[in-house]
Phi, psi and omega in degrees: 000143176282171183297337181267008174090359179262139177284128179267141179274144174078162173203178182299332183263351180292143176243008183221152178246127179254108183298328181289315177296320176300314181297318179302317178290319184294321181296334180281351180266112178298131178220030179270339179248327179212143178258008186303312182291321178294318178297317179297322179296318179293315179299318178297319180296314178300317181298321181296336179256021172077021181250123175281137177229167182224137172267116190240206186321123173068016178087016178281148174258127181231133174222155187218146169234124183249130180284169173297340180232075186296334182267000182267358181210179183282164170264109181261127178249126175257121188228142163202187185241157183263340186272162176228168176277164176274152355271169175291136177248125187299153178289143172207147174225136179182185178296149178296137174275170182299323182281358178261014172037080190283014173058037175084000183271354178061215184285354180278350181283116179274140185229140171254127182246157176131164182295126181093355183302323176245337184230091001224038181282334171296308173301324177300315179301319180293317180294321177298318178301314180294318181295314183293328181281341190286140169221077191296141177273336183213156178074200181222154177231126178238134171259123183229112185245128187254155189261347190214043179298327182283355180243255185253357180057038178295325179297311180295322179296319177292320183294328184259007177077019181267352175264148180305135177081007180245164176235159179286107179277349185263301180048050183280157173269328181221146180230133174243112188252125183276116174209163180285107182239009184064028179069016171273154175269103184268127192252355185199159173204146175291153173275168178222116176242156172227138180208182180221138172264115182256120179252129183236123179243210179229125181289148177200167176293137183294343180280346185258151172274070186214173179079181176228116191275106181290326179292319177297326179292341179297335177302312179292321180297317179294324176295320178295321177296317181296325183267000192304322184259012177302128179084356179290138179282143175291140172287140185299334179255326190254351181076209185277155170288169181218134177235124186231123170286129187244329181218138174228134181222141178182158178084151180233335182215149185286347181244027184230137170296121187285137182268345186222146173207138182233134178238117176276138182233147175248126182245126172250106191264164171232156179300146006260021185296135175253165179299317181294320179295321177298313182302314182295316182294320180292321178300318178296318183294318181289320180303322180288341189259354182241159182301151183299328184285353178259126178284150181231130171221131176244125181228142172284148178299133179296134172208157186278349181229160181297150171296156173284111176272161180295150174222156174209142177241140178304121180300342180266004180294150181304321180300315181296311182295323179294313182293316181297316179296317179297322179295319178296316180295318180292322177298318177299322185292336179251006175081028175287152175304152185299332182266010180257105177090159176090000177276164174248123184199168174288160175265148188272000182221161176281142182218174176292353172306332178305322184289344183267344179295149012269012176299144178304128187223136174235133174262131188205145172168172178280158177091178187225147168295322179206155175234191184297338181267352178134200183295143176243294176298140180069006183251166178294337182260028181300132181205168173212146179280136183301315183290340173286326174296317178298315180295321180296317178299314178299317181295320178294318177301313180297319182295314180298317179298321180292326184271327185242359186078172183213111181285352175080014182242012182286171178297139179281138178248133179247153173229165182292150179288000000 
């Protein structure tokens, strides 16, 4: 045991990496306010298995394995994040409870609970297992771990050259992004933008037929928002986009024609819409729907990093088929039900996978955003099944070998019996 009471995985004499033991230790490290300790733990783990890593732009951890023939195969990037949402939820391990839907395994299903168990330290454990086991015959393999996906993703933006003054340090051909997907290969996700429609009129006494009423103009603006996607075609993987007015504010006095009104909107986009294209189109639509005497300005909410735009990968791409097939084989090896994992589908939340598009990208990992009993990720009842962590690690190992070959000399990874 280490001095802080957490069991550390690996030692100088260890020849194997256990993703479950790693996860148990990782969940005990609070990373909702700072990732420094979690980052140090990952760097220490890589070092113990003979892998040099570097802390680079924005606090990201990067490690690389280059094959003897780097140009004969793709550059595969394995990515996930080190941070979690607040508050920290303590670690616990035990039999699955009834509300944890044990997939028919009853009380024999072991579960790890706590903040980060599925989002995303469980996926991190699986990606580390795959990276440490890999000895690619062709191409390159990069492990890229970001520090603030749950906040502004400044680390990922710097790492991919999307922040001013930075360059793309990854330039990957294929990306495998760790998130809780129930072991499905997720090929797409909607984008998420936030903006405000600002209506500007002219103040006047409410008793007079004067001024330009910005609050009254909101009627037309809301109608334009409601009709914005009329006639839009469904995306083949993600379905229709969605635009929702979420907050409206206006007026300063009860006896005054209001000069200002603001409507905040939430946008869930589908390809090929960009944040800039959405802003421009919405401004045009609102301008047509409100009186000429009322000014219209539509602005995206200021943020230091780009919004997550929608991404999609062809479900028939080799990356998708490789990960899905590996997940099915790995699930069989640990006795998961036949319908658990290995499907190809969209992911239900926005992720840093957006920053890697248009390169083919798959989101994959153990655990669920939600189950039949309610929210799992970001919730007080966050958990992941032990055998899904084992299956995810196995699936990542198989996927990397399938995409880059396997010289058979990589670090051995062990899992619980």
